[in-house]
C-alpha positions in Angstrom: 21.4 39.7 -26.5 19.6 42.9 -27.4 18.2 41.1 -30.5 16.9 38.2 -28.4 15.3 40.7 -25.9 13.6 42.5 -28.9 12.4 39.1 -30.3 10.9 38.2 -26.8 9.1 41.5 -26.7 7.7 40.9 -30.2 6.5 37.4 -29.2 4.9 38.8 -26.0 3.0 41.5 -28.0 1.7 38.7 -30.3 0.3 36.7 -27.4 -1.2 39.8 -25.9 -2.9 40.8 -29.2 -4.2 37.3 -29.9 -5.7 36.8 -26.5 -6.7 40.5 -25.9 -4.8 40.5 -22.6 -2.6 43.4 -21.5 1.1 42.6 -22.4 2.3 43.5 -18.9 -0.1 40.8 -17.5 1.1 38.3 -20.2 4.8 39.0 -19.3 4.0 38.5 -15.6 2.3 35.2 -16.2 5.1 33.8 -18.4 7.7 34.9 -15.8 5.8 33.2 -13.0 5.3 30.0 -15.0 9.0 30.0 -15.9 9.8 30.3 -12.2 8.0 27.0 -11.6 4.7 28.3 -10.3 1.5 26.3 -10.9 -1.6 27.7 -12.7 -3.9 27.4 -9.6 -1.2 29.1 -7.4 -0.8 32.0 -9.8 -4.5 32.4 -10.2 -5.2 32.4 -6.4 -2.1 34.0 -4.8 -0.4 36.1 -7.4 -3.4 38.3 -8.4 -1.4 41.6 -8.0 1.1 40.5 -10.7 -1.4 39.1 -13.1 -4.3 41.6 -12.6 -6.5 38.7 -11.3 -6.4 36.6 -14.4 -8.3 33.3 -13.9 -6.9 29.7 -14.5 -8.3 29.5 -18.1 -6.7 32.8 -19.1 -3.4 31.7 -17.6 -3.5 28.4 -19.4 -4.3 30.1 -22.6 -1.3 32.4 -22.2 0.8 29.3 -21.5 -0.4 27.4 -24.6 -0.1 30.4 -27.0 3.4 31.2 -25.7 4.4 27.6 -26.3 2.9 27.8 -29.9 4.7 31.0 -30.7 8.0 29.7 -29.3 7.6 26.6 -31.6 6.7 28.9 -34.5 9.9 31.0 -33.9 12.0 27.8 -33.8 10.5 26.6 -37.0 11.1 30.0 -38.7 14.8 29.8 -37.7 15.1 26.3 -39.1 13.4 27.3 -42.4 15.6 30.4 -42.8 18.7 28.5 -42.1 17.8 25.7 -44.7 16.9 28.2 -47.4 20.1 30.2 -46.7 22.2 27.1 -47.0 20.7 26.6 -50.5 21.8 30.2 -51.3 18.3 31.1 -52.2 17.3 33.4 -49.3 16.3 36.9 -50.4 15.6 39.9 -48.1 11.9 39.8 -49.3 11.5 36.1 -48.5 13.2 36.5 -45.1 10.8 39.4 -44.3 7.8 37.3 -45.3 8.9 34.4 -43.1 9.6 36.8 -40.2 6.1 38.3 -40.5 4.2 34.9 -40.5 2.0 34.3 -37.5 0.9 30.7 -38.3 2.9 27.6 -38.8 0.9 26.9 -42.0 2.2 30.2 -43.5 5.8 29.3 -42.8 5.3 25.8 -44.3 3.7 27.4 -47.5 6.7 29.8 -47.9 9.2 26.9 -47.3 7.5 24.5 -49.7 9.4 25.6 -52.9 12.7 25.0 -51.1 11.8 21.8 -49.4 13.9 18.7 -50.3 11.4 16.7 -52.4 11.4 13.0 -53.1 11.7 12.2 -56.9 8.7 13.8 -58.6 7.9 14.2 -62.2 9.3 17.8 -62.0 12.6 16.7 -60.4 13.0 14.1 -63.1 12.3 16.7 -65.8 14.9 19.0 -64.2 17.5 16.2 -64.3 16.9 16.0 -68.0 17.9 19.7 -68.3 14.3 21.0 -69.0 14.2 23.7 -66.4 15.5 26.5 -68.8 12.7 25.4 -71.3 10.0 25.7 -68.6 11.3 29.2 -67.7 11.3 30.1 -71.4 7.7 29.0 -71.7 6.8 31.3 -68.7 8.3 34.3 -70.6 5.4 33.9 -73.2 7.4 34.8 -76.3 6.0 34.6 -79.9 8.3 31.8 -80.9 6.5 28.4 -81.6 6.9 26.0 -78.7 7.7 22.9 -80.9 10.6 24.8 -82.5 12.1 25.7 -79.1 11.5 22.2 -77.8 13.7 20.7 -80.5 16.7 22.4 -78.9 16.2 20.3 -75.7 16.0 16.9 -77.4 18.9 14.8 -76.1 19.3 11.0 -76.4 21.9 11.1 -73.6 19.5 12.8 -71.1 16.5 10.6 -72.2 14.5 13.3 -74.1 13.8 11.7 -77.4 11.1 13.9 -78.9 9.8 17.5 -78.8 6.6 16.1 -77.1 8.7 14.6 -74.3 10.5 18.0 -73.8 7.1 19.8 -73.6 5.6 17.3 -71.2 8.7 17.6 -68.9 8.5 21.4 -69.0 4.8 21.2 -68.1 5.6 19.0 -65.1 8.1 21.6 -63.9 5.5 24.4 -64.3 2.8 22.3 -62.6 5.0 22.0 -59.5 6.0 25.7 -59.6 2.4 26.7 -59.6 1.6 24.2 -56.8 4.5 25.5 -54.6 3.5 29.2 -54.9 2.6 30.3 -51.3 0.3 33.1 -52.4 -1.7 30.8 -54.7 -2.0 28.1 -52.0 -3.2 30.7 -49.5 -5.9 32.1 -51.8 -7.1 28.6 -52.9 -7.2 27.4 -49.3 -9.3 30.4 -48.3 -11.6 30.2 -51.3 -12.1 26.4 -50.9 -13.2 27.1 -47.3 -15.5 29.8 -48.4 -17.2 28.3 -51.4 -16.3 24.5 -51.3 -18.6 21.7 -50.1 -18.1 18.6 -48.1 -19.7 15.6 -49.6 -20.4 12.1 -48.2 -21.6 9.0 -49.8 -22.2 5.4 -48.7 -19.2 3.1 -49.1 -20.6 -0.1 -47.4 -24.0 0.1 -45.8 -23.6 -3.5 -44.4 -21.1 -2.1 -41.9 -23.9 0.2 -40.6 -26.3 -2.3 -39.1 -28.1 0.2 -36.9 -28.2 2.8 -39.7 -26.5 5.3 -37.5 -24.9 7.1 -40.5 -28.0 6.9 -42.8 -28.3 10.7 -43.1 -24.7 10.8 -44.5 -25.3 8.2 -47.3 -25.9 11.0 -49.7 -25.1 14.3 -48.1 -23.5 17.6 -48.9 -23.0 20.8 -46.9 -20.9 24.0 -47.4 -17.5 23.6 -45.6 -18.1 27.0 -44.0 -21.4 25.9 -42.4 -20.7 22.3 -41.2 -20.9 22.1 -37.4 -18.2 20.3 -35.2 -20.3 17.2 -34.2 -21.1 16.5 -37.8 -17.4 16.6 -38.8 -16.6 14.0 -36.0 -19.6 11.8 -37.1 -18.4 11.9 -40.7 -14.8 11.1 -39.6 -16.0 8.1 -37.6 -18.2 6.8 -40.4 -15.2 7.0 -42.7 -13.0 5.2 -40.1 -15.6 2.4 -39.8 -15.5 2.0 -43.6 -19.2 3.0 -44.0 -18.8 6.4 -45.6 -16.7 8.1 -48.4 -15.9 11.7 -47.8 -14.6 14.4 -50.2 -14.1 18.1 -50.4 -15.7 19.6 -53.6 -14.2 23.0 -54.5 -15.3 25.2 -57.4 -12.6 23.9 -59.7 -13.4 26.3 -62.6 -12.9 29.3 -60.2 -9.6 28.0 -58.9 -8.2 27.2 -62.3 -9.2 30.6 -63.8 -7.6 32.3 -60.8 -4.3 30.4 -61.4 -4.4 31.0 -65.2 -5.0 34.7 -64.7 -2.1 34.9 -62.3 0.4 32.8 -64.3 -0.4 33.3 -68.0 0.9 36.8 -68.9 0.1 36.7 -72.7 -2.8 34.7 -74.0 -1.8 35.1 -77.6 1.6 33.5 -77.0 2.1 29.9 -78.3 3.2 29.0 -74.7 -0.2 29.9 -73.3 -1.7 26.4 -74.2 0.9 24.2 -72.6 1.2 26.5 -69.6 -2.6 26.3 -69.2 -2.5 22.5 -69.4 0.3 22.5 -66.8 -1.8 24.7 -64.5 -4.8 22.3 -64.8 -2.6 19.3 -64.1 -0.9 21.1 -61.1 -4.2 22.0 -59.6 -5.9 18.6 -59.9 -2.8 16.4 -59.2 -0.9 18.5 -56.6 -2.9 21.4 -55.1 -6.4 20.1 -54.7 -5.5 16.8 -52.9 -3.0 18.6 -50.6 -5.5 21.5 -49.8 -8.2 18.9 -49.2 -6.0 17.1 -46.6 -5.2 20.5 -44.9 -8.8 21.5 -44.8 -10.0 18.1 -43.4 -7.2 18.3 -40.8 -8.2 21.9 -39.8 -11.9 21.0 -39.6 -11.1 18.0 -37.5 -8.8 20.0 -35.2 -11.6 22.6 -34.6 -14.2 19.9 -34.1 -12.0 18.2 -31.6 -11.3 21.4 -29.7 -15.1 22.0 -29.5 -15.8 18.5 -28.3 -13.0 18.8 -25.7 -14.3 22.2 -24.6 -17.8 20.8 -24.1 -16.6 17.8 -22.2 -14.4 20.0 -20.0 -17.3 22.4 -19.3 -19.6 19.5 -18.5 -17.0 17.9 -16.3 -16.3 21.1 -14.4 -20.0 21.5 -13.6 -20.3 17.9 -12.6 -17.3 18.2 -10.2 -18.6 21.4 -8.7 -22.1 19.8 -7.9 -23.1 20.9 -4.4 -22.3 18.3 -1.7 -25.0 17.1 0.7 -22.9 17.5 3.8 -23.5 15.9 7.2 -26.0 13.2 6.0 -26.0 9.5 6.7 -26.5 7.9 3.2 -27.6 4.5 2.0 -26.1 3.8 -1.4 -27.8 1.3 -3.7 -26.2 -0.2 -6.7 -29.2 -1.7 -8.6 -29.3 -5.0 -10.4 -31.7 -7.9 -11.3 -30.2 -11.4 -11.0 -27.2 -10.5 -8.8 -29.2 -8.4 -6.4 -29.0 -4.8 -5.3 -25.8 -4.1 -3.3 -26.2 -1.8 -0.3 -23.7 0.4 1.5 -24.3 2.8 4.5 -21.9 5.6 5.0 -21.8 8.0 7.9 -21.6 11.8 7.7 -17.8 11.6 7.0 -18.2 9.0 4.2 -17.0 6.1 6.5 -18.6 2.7 5.6 -20.9 1.5 8.4 -22.5 -1.5 6.8 -22.8 -3.4 3.5 -25.3 -5.9 2.3 -27.3 -7.3 -0.6 -31.1 -7.6 -1.4 -33.0 -9.4 -4.2 -36.2 -7.3 -4.7 -36.4 -8.0 -8.5 -36.9 -11.0 -10.8 -35.6 -13.7 -11.2 -35.1 -14.1 -7.4 -38.0 -11.7 -6.3 -37.5 -11.8 -2.5 -39.3 -8.5 -2.3 -40.7 -8.9 1.3 -37.3 -9.9 2.8 -35.6 -7.0 0.9 -38.2 -4.5 2.2 -37.6 -5.6 5.8 -33.8 -5.5 5.5 -33.9 -1.9 4.0 -36.3 -0.7 6.8 -34.0 -2.2 9.4 -30.9 -0.5 8.0 -32.6 2.9 7.8 -33.7 2.6 11.5 -30.4 1.2 12.8 -28.2 3.7 11.2 -30.6 6.7 11.1 -30.3 7.0 7.3 -31.4 10.4 6.0 -30.9 9.9 2.3 -31.0 7.0 -0.2 -28.7 7.3 -3.3 -29.7 5.0 -6.1 -27.4 4.4 -9.1 -28.9 5.1 -12.5 -27.7 1.9 -14.2 -29.6 -1.4 -14.9 -32.8 -1.9 -12.8 -32.5 1.7 -11.6 -36.2 2.6 -12.1 -37.5 -0.6 -10.6 -35.2 -0.1 -7.6 -36.5 3.5 -7.4 -40.1 2.3 -7.2 -39.1 -0.3 -4.5 -37.4 2.4 -2.4 -40.2 4.9 -2.9 -42.7 2.4 -1.6 -40.6 1.8 1.5 -40.2 5.5 2.2 -44.0 5.9 2.1 -44.3 3.4 5.0 -41.7 5.2 7.2 -42.1 8.3 9.2 -39.5 11.1 9.2 -37.9 13.1 6.5 -36.1 10.6 4.3 -35.6 11.3 0.6 -34.0 9.4 -2.2 -32.1 10.7 -5.2 -31.0 9.1 -8.5 -27.2 9.4 -8.7 -25.4 9.3 -12.1 -23.2 6.3 -11.6 -21.1 6.7 -14.8 -17.6 5.4 -14.0 -18.6 3.8 -10.7 -17.9 0.4 -12.1 -14.6 1.5 -13.5 -13.6 2.8 -10.1 -14.9 -0.4 -8.3 -12.7 -2.7 -10.4 -9.6 -0.4 -10.1 -6.5 -0.9 -8.0 -7.4 2.1 -6.1 -10.8 0.7 -5.0 -9.1 -2.7 -4.1 -6.6 -0.8 -2.0 -9.4 1.2 -0.3 -11.8 -1.8 0.2 -9.7 -5.0 -0.1 -12.4 -7.2 1.5 -15.4 -5.9 -0.6 -16.8 -7.3 -3.8 -16.7 -5.0 -6.9 -20.5 -4.2 -6.6 -20.2 -3.4 -2.9 -17.4 -0.9 -3.7 -19.8 0.6 -6.3 -22.6 1.1 -3.7 -20.1 2.9 -1.5 -19.0 5.1 -4.4 -22.7 5.9 -5.2 -23.4 7.0 -1.6 -20.3 9.1 -1.4 -21.0 10.8 -4.7 -24.0 12.3 -3.1 -22.1 13.5 0.0 -19.2 15.0 -1.9 -19.2 14.6 -5.7 -15.7 16.1 -6.1 -13.9 13.9 -3.6 -15.4 10.8 -5.1 -15.2 11.6 -8.8 -11.5 12.4 -8.7 -10.9 8.7 -8.2 -12.2 8.0 -11.7 -10.5 8.6 -15.0 -12.3 11.8 -16.1 -13.1 10.2 -19.5 -15.3 7.7 -17.8 -17.8 10.1 -16.1 -20.3 10.1 -18.9 -20.6 13.8 -19.8 -18.8 13.8 -23.1 -19.6 13.8 -26.8 -17.5 11.9 -29.4 -14.8 11.6 -26.7 -13.3 8.5 -28.4 -12.9 10.4 -31.7 -10.7 13.2 -30.5 -6.9 13.4 -29.6 -6.7 11.4 -26.4 -3.6 13.2 -25.3 -5.2 16.7 -25.7 -8.4 15.4 -24.0 -6.6 14.0 -21.0 -4.6 17.3 -20.6 -7.7 19.4 -20.8 -9.7 17.2 -18.4 -6.8 17.0 -15.9 -6.7 20.8 -16.0 -10.4 21.0 -15.2 -10.1 18.6 -12.3 -7.1 20.5 -10.9 -8.9 23.8 -11.2 -12.0 22.5 -9.4 -10.1 20.8 -6.6 -8.0 23.9 -5.9 -11.0 26.3 -6.1 -12.8 24.2 -3.5 -9.7 23.5 -1.3 -8.9 20.2 0.5 -9.2 19.1 4.1 -5.8 17.5 4.6 -7.1 15.3 7.4 -9.9 13.6 5.4 -8.7 13.8 1.8 -7.8 10.7 -0.1 -4.6 10.4 -2.0 -6.6 10.7 -5.3 -7.9 14.1 -4.2 -4.6 15.3 -2.8 -2.6 14.6 -6.0 -4.7 17.2 -7.8 -3.7 19.9 -5.4 -1.3 22.5 -7.0 2.3 21.2 -6.8 1.6 17.8 -5.2 2.7 14.7 -7.1 1.2 11.2 -6.6 4.2 10.2 -4.4 3.8 13.3 -2.1 0.0 12.8 -1.9 0.6 9.1 -0.8 3.3 10.3 1.7 0.8 12.7 3.3 -1.8 10.0 3.7 0.8 7.6 5.1 2.0 10.1 7.7 -1.6 10.8 8.7 -2.3 7.2 9.2 0.9 6.6 11.2 0.8 9.7 13.4 -2.8 10.8 13.4 -4.4 14.1 12.3 -2.3 17.1 11.3 -2.7 20.0 13.7 -1.0 22.7 11.7 0.1 23.4 8.1 3.7 23.7 9.3 3.7 19.9 10.0 3.4 19.3 6.3 7.0 20.6 5.8 8.2 17.3 7.3 6.5 15.2 4.6 9.1 13.3 2.5 9.6 14.9 -1.0 7.5 18.0 0.0 10.2 20.7 -0.6 10.0 24.4 -0.1 8.6 25.2 -3.6 6.0 22.4 -3.4 5.0 23.7 0.1 4.6 27.3 -1.3 2.4 26.1 -4.2 0.2 23.6 -2.3 -0.2 24.9 1.2 -2.9 27.6 0.6 -5.2 24.9 -0.9 -4.7 22.4 2.1 -7.0 23.2 5.0 -6.8 22.1 8.6 -10.0 22.4 10.6 -9.7 22.4 14.5 -5.9 22.8 14.4 -3.6 24.9 16.5 -3.7 27.9 14.1 -7.2 29.1 13.2 -5.9 30.7 10.0 -5.0 27.1 8.8 -8.6 26.4 8.1 -8.9 29.3 5.7 -7.8 29.9 2.1 -5.3 32.5 3.3 -1.7 31.6 2.3 0.8 31.4 5.2 2.8 34.2 3.4 -0.1 36.5 4.2 -0.7 35.4 7.9 1.2 38.5 9.1 -1.1 40.8 7.2 -4.2 39.0 8.4 -3.1 39.2 12.0 -2.2 42.9 11.7 -5.6 43.5 10.1 -7.4 41.6 13.0 -5.5 43.4 15.7 -6.2 46.8 14.2 -9.9 46.0 14.5 -9.5 44.6 18.0 -9.8 40.9 17.2 -7.8 37.7 17.4 -7.5 34.8 15.0 -9.9 32.8 17.2 -12.7 35.3 16.2 -12.5 34.3 12.5 -16.0 33.8 11.1 -17.8 35.5 14.0 -20.7 37.9 13.4 -18.8 40.7 15.2 -15.8 40.3 13.0 -18.0 40.2 9.9 -19.6 43.5 10.9 -16.2 45.1 11.6 -14.7 44.0 8.2 -17.7 45.4 6.3 -16.6 49.0 7.0 -13.0 48.7 5.8 -11.5 51.1 3.3 -9.7 48.6 1.1 -7.4 51.1 -0.7 -6.3 52.9 2.4 -5.9 49.7 4.5 -3.9 48.0 1.7 -1.5 50.9 1.6 -1.1 50.9 5.4 -0.5 47.1 5.5 1.8 47.4 2.4 -0.1 44.7 0.6 -2.0 44.5 -2.6 -5.7 45.4 -2.8 -6.7 42.2 -4.4 -4.8 40.1 -1.8 -6.4 42.1 1.0 -9.9 41.5 -0.5 -9.2 37.8 -0.5 -8.0 37.9 3.1 -11.1 39.7 4.2 -13.4 37.2 2.4 -11.6 34.3 4.1 -11.8 36.0 7.6 -15.6 36.5 7.0 -16.3 32.9 5.8 -13.4 30.7 6.6 -15.1 27.5 5.5 -16.8 29.0 2.4 -17.2 26.5 -0.4 -17.9 27.9 -3.9 -20.3 25.0 -4.5 -22.6 26.3 -1.7 -24.0 28.9 -4.1 -25.3 26.3 -6.6 -28.7 24.8 -6.9 -29.1 21.7 -4.6 -30.0 18.4 -6.2 -33.7 17.5 -6.5 -34.7 15.2 -3.6 -37.6 12.8 -4.2 -40.1 10.7 -2.4 -42.1 9.2 -5.3 -41.7 7.8 -8.8 -42.7 9.0 -12.2 -43.2 6.6 -15.1 -43.1 7.2 -18.9 -46.8 6.4 -19.0 -47.5 9.2 -16.5 -46.2 11.8 -18.9 -48.5 14.0 -21.0 -47.6 16.7 -23.5 -47.5 20.1 -21.8 -46.8 18.6 -18.3 -44.5 20.8 -16.3 -41.6 19.1 -14.5 -38.3 19.9 -12.6 -35.3 18.1 -13.9 -31.5 17.9 -13.6 -29.2 18.5 -16.6 -27.1 15.4 -17.0 -25.2 16.1 -20.2 -24.8 19.1 -22.7 -24.0 18.4 -26.3 -23.8 20.5 -29.5 -27.5 19.9 -30.4 -29.1 20.3 -27.0 -29.2 19.1 -23.4 -30.3 15.8 -21.8 -32.4 16.3 -18.7 -33.2 13.7 -16.0 -36.9 14.1 -15.2 -37.2 10.9 -13.2 -38.2 8.5 -15.9 -36.0 5.7 -17.4 -34.6 7.7 -20.3 -33.2 11.3 -19.9 -35.3 13.7 -22.1 -33.8 15.8 -24.7 -34.3 19.6 -24.9 -33.3 20.4 -28.5 -31.2 23.5 -28.9 -34.2 25.2 -30.6 -36.3 24.6 -27.5 -33.9 26.1 -24.9 -35.1 29.7 -25.2 -37.0 31.9 -27.6 -33.9 33.9 -28.7 -31.2 32.4 -31.0 -28.9 30.1 -29.1 -25.4 29.7 -30.5 -24.6 26.8 -28.2 -26.5 25.0 -25.4 -23.7 25.7 -23.0 -24.7 29.4 -23.2 -28.0 28.5 -21.6 -27.5 25.4 -19.4 -24.8 23.4 -17.6 -24.5 19.9 -16.2 -26.1 19.8 -12.7 -28.5 22.7 -13.4 -31.9 22.2 -12.0 -34.3 23.4 -14.7 -38.1 23.7 -15.3 -39.1 21.8 -18.5 -42.4 20.9 -20.3 -43.0 17.6 -22.0 -43.1 18.3 -25.8 -43.7 14.8 -27.2 -43.4 11.2 -26.1 -42.2 8.2 -28.2 -43.3 5.2 -26.0 -42.0 2.7 -28.5 -38.4 4.1 -28.5 -38.7 5.2 -24.9 -37.8 8.8 -25.9 -39.0 12.0 -24.4 -38.7 15.4 -26.1 -38.7 18.3 -23.7 -38.9 22.1 -24.1 -37.8 25.0 -21.8 -40.1 27.5 -23.7 -42.8 28.3 -21.1 -45.6 29.2 -23.5 -46.7 25.5 -24.0 
């Protein structure tokens, strides 16, 4: 038991050192996770125990802990297997015990691994292992003379040459299995090796997407993640050949220096040949696979990280609350589908117009849109950015010029809207609508509350990724789901208006429980208190504890239910209010805000017997009960007129919205058909390691036109102001 506790302590220290997080915090997080608490709940309501670690840090601890547990398990298996062979020495056991990576453990285990029949195992079966060991002793005796002693017709060794060849095979495998040599070669190949690509079949590359890689080389240590994924894809599509080119002479001279103890010995020549064979036939191909795998793993992690960051920023776009919106799903032949939604997102009207060729009923379409805007007092028009988007934008802009009042339009990124429209979820929500009509509703609602609408779509379909189809889909899904969960729980959810899609991302709630909440709401009307949720089928005590702080009830019986304060802290909140002479009905009032401003947090926390971090959160919630973290972000750009590619001139200053961030730059919507690219070198004057350090999806930025390629419809932009 004591040994296990010591091992646990060692593992905790390892996680702590790797992540640079205090071991006490690491221990608390692991303990809370093992007790069945969710990441959002721990981050929000267990700050005292964790020292206010955020969701990402908690997840990092969870993942590293899992890795180290798997590592320990593998170490135990390896130690047991080597011991069963009777080959476990105290030195080897210590080396395995000290290993901090799975790769190190596998390297140490390699010589003891059960191998399929290799040249070396066949040579051992012929009794040539003692001869190989004799060679490695580097005596002065001639090799051929010694080899004669191992000729055996019975064992299939007919000549001295065959005996020498067999011994060489054994030595080649010994050299290949040596963990220290493999570690050195792997490190040096990484440091000084090159990755080379050449064309395998150019006919498979019709659009010449991979042309730059037809004859390409780059140091392994310098290649950037998106190039690795591009090369991998080119290889998969049978267009490219890829190889790792190490400095072979350097590797072989290292091995010879290590293994050949006496150059003047007759054994030196066959051992040297064995080393060359062992390197080329066994070590190099194996190390190449390992390096390619490691490069791919790192590149995938980077691509997933970028996608996750972009998705997080997209989900946390500021909502345009309280607006009646006309959503437009543009198209040519099939017409533009229209949907009007009220301030709460409820559909008021749907329709279709044909302003564009081939139908071209522009006049009728104009009248219809004007009528809709007047009838429903539309304040905002949301236009999807798909096919016919810019023509529809021109059409809407022309109408708005003829109308009085403050009506704006905005181009909405409709990525994934068609996926949603054709889904079972959309059919359930709007059984009588056509696919395109559902899409128009989705476009309108995306403007009102991006988060509530985007959670209905598979995160992979929202159009902010880079090489997302080339990475581990399981890892990508896990990462994106975590991002959505974090965003939903940071914002909080109105339990009386939230869809089942939104509710199932709330900490602790499953799809079944989310559906049960909606069903109960539809049957019995609005929830008036958080306590009512305890009666929901399948929503047990642990689930209630995890979820309830993120579920808000506006206008209910208990004013605290509309805040982010957890019911477990209601007593502390009420005590605090009464000490200041207020009631829960005063939450959010100017008088209460003023009174809370003068509080001594440390002293009050001691008196209330609560933690300082918890008290700070309570005070923030009492000050701004309906605070939305998205309110602090830049609002989207509202427009009344159109910009065309022909209108652009180099040096022109524009405002734009960042639509996607990739390794080599950022794509910015400046209101013309194609998003413009700000290359990484044009983001700021100082060196930029990655575009995410400067911009995020949804940022409203000032850009200048750098160059225009009218033929390809491309615009290069810059954020460097001295144009």
